[in-house]
N, C-alpha and C positions, 0 to 999 in steps of 0.2 A: 717789492724790490726797492732797495735803497738807492737814491739818486746822489751821485757825487758831483762836486763841483769841478770845473776845469782845472782849477789850481791844485786841488788835491790829487788828480790824476796825473798832471804834469810833474808834480813833486814825487809821486810814487815811481814814475818812469824814470826821472832823473836819479832817484836813489838806486834803482836797479842797475842803471848804467854806471853810476859811480862805484857801486859795490863790485860789479863785473870788472871794471877797470882796476880797481884796487887789488882784487884777487889776481887778476892777470899780471899786474906789475910785480906783486910779491912772488908769485910762482915763477915768473921769468927770472927775477932777481936770485931766487934760491936756486934754481936749476943752473944759472950762470955761475954762481958761487961754488956749487958743488962739482961742476964740471971743470972749473978752473978758468973760465973766461971772465977775468976781473978788470977788463978794460971797458971803457964807456962805449967804445965802437962795437964790441961783442954784444954788450947789453942792448944797444940800439938796434943792432941787426936782429937779435933774438925777439926783441919787442915787436919789430915789424912782422916777423914770421908768425908770432903768436897772434897779433891783430889780424893777420890774413887767415889764420887758422879759425879764428872766432867768426870772421865773415863767412867762411866756407861752411862752418858748422851750423850757423843760422840759416844759411841758404838751403843746406841739406834738410833741415827741419821743415822749412816751408815747402820744398818740393816733395818731401815725403808725406807731409800732410795733405798735399793736393792729390798725390797719386793714390793715397789710401781712401780718400773720399770718393774717388772715381772707380775704385776697384770693384768689379761686379761680384766677386767672391765675398768680399766684405760686406757688400750690400745685401747678398743672400743670406749671410750668417746673421745679419741684424734683423732679418725678417721674422725670426722666431722669438724676438723680444716682444714683450707685452705692450710696448708703445705703439702708437699709431704711426703711419707713415710721416705725417707732419712733424711729430715729435722727434722721430729719428732724423728727419732732414734738419731740423733746428739744431740737434745735437751735433750733426756733422758740420754745420756752419760754425757752431761755437768751437769745435775742435780745429777746424780750418783757421779761424780767426786767432786762436791761441797760437798756432804755429807761425802765423804771419806776425803776431805781436812779439814772439820770441825772436824772429828774424830782425824785426825793427830794433829792439833795444840791444841785441847781441851784435847786430851789424853796426850800430852807432858806437858801441863800446870797442868793436874791432877797428873801426875807422879812427877813433880817438887814439887807441894804442899804436896803430900803424903811423899816424902822423906824429905822435910823441916820439916814436922810435926814429922816424925820419928827421925830425928836428934835432934830436940828440946826435944823430949821425952827422948832420951838417955842422952843428956848432960844437962838437966835442973833438 
């Protein structure tokens, strides 16, 4: 297993957050343009809603990952796999951590988008 430096991990996470915000800003701008909301106030309000939506989507991912890991039916279905119990448990933890990581970077992107929308709303 390759060991990564802390700086490369932080840069990768910041890149994901930047990409998510860029996509969010562009999609919100395009939707506002096509709907006819061409004022800065409408864009700022839409950006706040989109940021909160990103937070909700990330939270739903983390909650869904936790509930799936604890589901007895899912555990029973996994028991027919050729892996041992320890391997299946490690896989469950990896999947759970993936959903928490998704919550982290999408949540931060949502907070940034909501804050940017709020600042635009105040100063525009």
